[in-house]
C-alpha positions, 0 to 999 in steps of 0.5 A: 552332483554325481556323474558316473561315466563308463565305470568298470571294475574287476576283482582279479579276473572277475568283472564286477562292474561293466561300463556303468553310467548314470548321474544324480542331480542336486536334490535328486533321490536315485534308488539302485535296485536289482538282484543280489550280486548285481554290483549295486553296493560296489557301484555306490562305494566307488562314488566316495572311493571306498572301492577303487575302479579300473576304468571310467570316471566319477565326478562328485560336485566337480571333483574327480574321484579317481584322480591320484591327487584327490583329497579322500578325507575331504571328499568323504567328509562331503559325501555321507555314507550309511552302511548295512551294518551301522559301523559305529564304534562300539567302545564310544558313546553315541555322543562320541560317535557323532563328534569324533569325525567332526573334530578330526576332519572338520576341526570343530571344537568339542562343544561345537561338535556336541551341539551339532551331534545332539541336534541331529540325535534329536532329529532322528528321535534319539536325544535321550540316548546320547550317553549310551553305547551302541550295544545298548540300542536296537538295530534300528536305533543304531542305524538312525545314529549312523544317519545322524553321524553322517549328517553331522559332517554337513554332507552335500549328498548321502549314499545309503548301502542297503541301510535296512537289510540287517534290521528286523522287519519292525525296525525298518520303518523307523529308519526309512521314515528318517530317510523320507524326511531327508528326501523331502528336505532336498538332500541329494541321495543314492540309495541301494535298497530292496524296499520298493515301497520306499522307492515308490514314495521318494525316488525320482529315478530308479536304476536297475542293475544286473550282472554288473551292468546298469540294465535300465534307468527310468523315472520311478513311475515309468519303471514301476508301471512299464519296465522296458527290460525283461530282467527288470520285469522279472525282478519286479514281478518277483519282489512286488509279489513277495 
């Protein structure tokens, strides 16, 4: 579903990604972890071309993301993205946040878009909040709306960029629970997160990054029980004993 081959990226003279290669199979959940500043968010944003990259290649369901001819709106409509800070439109109601892209990009009628949006709001437990504005919801509720909005586009895969890091601790589980359900239903997912409990529960594979490199990649049982690299061992010791 997603293939990343030898991807490198620079900001000026600073190399933020170094020859990164990994892949995500259909229905697989891959968790990307590592210390802050290791390039995790940048890597996940290259998958739907929110961040350009200077060398290497990325294919999503056979589409060459780096090709000059790539249809970015079409690509992004297939690849759901959930950000750290929700990115909801503050001046639109929750319902309108969910219907706008469906109508603009997928050309659905307003009625079709509302029906799909309300179904997904119900799925994330927020059906009765459809006519509120984002600021009237808690952070956890806003992030669940953001997940519903991404799902409204019927994506073939979902990218999550630290979806719980801006939330109060008591709100984290309500977002993770929705993500766990998605994983159980077979959604292909790439998730940048520090939530190792979530990784242990649903990841098929863990990718560990440090200083712009993919240092280690392993099935989750192997990664948590016997990490191969010293950097991963040190990271896990620190985060699991936190």
